[in-house]
N, C-alpha and C positions, 0 to 999 in steps of 0.2 A: 799315348792313350787314345784309343779309338772312340768314335762317337757311340758305339754300342756300350763301351765301358761307362761313358758319361750318362747315357740313357738308363743304364741299369741302376744308377744311383738315385734316379727320380722315379717314385712309384707310379705316377701318372703316365710318364713316357714309357716306362717298362710295360705297363698294362696295355697301352695302345699298341706297342710293337708286338706283344704277345697275340693280341686279337688280329692284327693285320697279317701276321705270319701264319695264322690258323688256316687249315685247308679249305674252310668254307669261304674265306675272304681272299686268300692268296691268288687264285686265278684272276679275279677282278683287279687286284692290285697290279699284277703283271701286265694286264691289258692297259691300265692307266699309265704305268711307267713307259711301256712301249709306245703308246700314242703320244705322250709328251716328248719322248726322245725323237720320234719321227718328225715332229714339228719343231724340234730344236728348242723346246720349252721346259726341258727337264731341269728344274731347280727347286730349292726348298719352298719357295712361295707357291709355285704352280702345283707341285706335288702335294705339299701340305694342305692346300685348299681342296684337294680332292680326296683326302684320307677320311675325314669325318663322314662324308656321304657314303663311302664304302661300308663303314661300320653301321651307319643308320639304315642303309638298304638291307643289310643282313638282318638287323633287328626287326625291320618292318616285315621281312619275309618269314619271320619266326611266328608260327601260329600259336594260338592259345593252348592247343594240345601239346605243342613243343614245350611251352613253359611249364605245363602241368607235369609232363614227363621229367623235365629237369628237376622240378620240385620233388617228385617222387624219388628220384635218384638221391637228392640231397637228404631227404628224410630217411631213406634206407641207410645211407652212410652214417648218419647221426645215430640211428638206432643200433647199428652194428657196433659202433664205437662205445655207446652207452652200455650195451650188453657185455662187452668185453672189459668193462671198467677202465677203458682207455680214455685218453684225452678226447674232448669233443672234436668231431670232424670239422666243425666250423669254429672259428674263434675271431675275436676282434683284435686286430693288430694295433700297437700303439699309434695314435694319431688318426686312426680310422674310425668312422662312425658306423661302417657296415661290416658284417661278418665276412671273413674270407676263409678259404680252405686252409686247414693246417698243413704245414709242410711235412 
């Protein structure tokens, strides 16, 4: 069993990996990994310590307009699903307090 298989079983780890593999974050992640490798410091503690700041930096770079556009997209998806009498585009998964996109 690979670590990716183990991570897929944990929603928090799976979510973090999804974000870190996203195109907006991946180039910065590659730079971080390469820098740690060059210095001989590529290990779970050093890399792990740099992962949250990558996500936080991306969130900090997201403007209020970006959030509003994202909200408009979610509203549009929800309205399209409601008009089609389909299941909601967002739903709360068991154990979650926040809505997530339906699969």
